[in-house]
C-alpha positions, 0 to 999 in steps of 0.5 A: 573379722573374727568370725571369718576367722574360726569359719575357716579354722572350723573348716579345716579341722573338719577337713582332718577328719575326712580326708584319712591322710591327711589325719594319718600325718598328722596324728597316726604317723607321729603316735606310731613312730613312738610306738614303735620307737618306744618298743624298738628302743626303750629296753637298750641301753646303760645306767638308769636310763633308755635310748628311747629317753634320749631319743624321745625329745626329737621325737617331739621335734619329729612329729612337728616338722612333719607339718611341712608335708601337710601344709604345703598339700593343703594349700595347693589342694586349695588352688588346686579345687578353685577354694583359692580363687572363690575366697577371692571373691569374699571380704575374707582377705588372704591375709584372714584364710592364711591365718586361719591355716597358722592358727589350725595347725597351732591347734593341731601340733597341741593336739599331735604334741601331746599325744606323743608326750603321753604316748612317751611315758606310757613307752617308759619315757620319765623325764626330769621336769615339773610342770612348768618345764613342761610348759617349757617345752610345748612353748617350744614346740609351737615355734617350732611348729610355727617354723614348719608352716611358715617352711608349707608355705614355701615350699606351696609357693613352688609346687603346682600340686599336691604330690610336688608338694609331698616331695618338695616339702623333703628338702625341708622336712630330711637336713632337720631329721638328719641334722637335728632331732633324734639322729647324734651330731658330730661338731661337723654336722653341728654345724649345719645345725644351727642353721635348722630350728628342730635343732634348738628346740630340740637342745632345750626340750633335752635340757630341760628334761634332764632337770635344768631349769626352765628359765635358764639364760641356756634355755632362755636363748634358744627361746628367742633364735627359735622366734626369732627364727619362726616369726622370719619363716612365717613372715617370708611364707605369707610374703612368697605365697602371697604373692607368688601363689596365687593367694 
């Protein structure tokens, strides 16, 4: 079982390398976005921190959110190319196949977030945080990536093609982008944001990077919320895709 999953993970990683569009969306786009925001907002702001310092935690969440699009495109591509039907006649189960996608995308998320974090430091971002704080921030971002995989599965269930998946994925991307990343919230939009995974991740990371202990009660509560949301969304995504996605 483990060997099959690892073989599928290897296949997905090789597919990422061979397809320039996926490579751009997963790795280059978040890096370019970080550089652009660093250059544009690094010198703006008052006091000891720049506007880029305020926006940086939201950039990390934004990078995770875009996994929704790449996951949905990948699953619909596999379905269109007949890979899912071929897997059905092999000893590999649909659970193993979906599990390999989850592992692959979490691996991609770690690599992606490491690039964004290092580039943010290069552009002048200086979080008031220790090693434990950085680790906790990455844990939050991995849970958000897990949410994105689940939302990608839901998108792939609805979409009939990779092109359609791209458009439908923005139903889940745009609300999180506007109400849960680097765009300031009002009292009204904060109510909407409370239903979005990215909101809790951005709030927690911002708090941690401002020097608050990663084991503070408010941080642990937000960790519990995002963990619960990610588990529910992934289970729902797996259920819907296995039942209606023709795995």
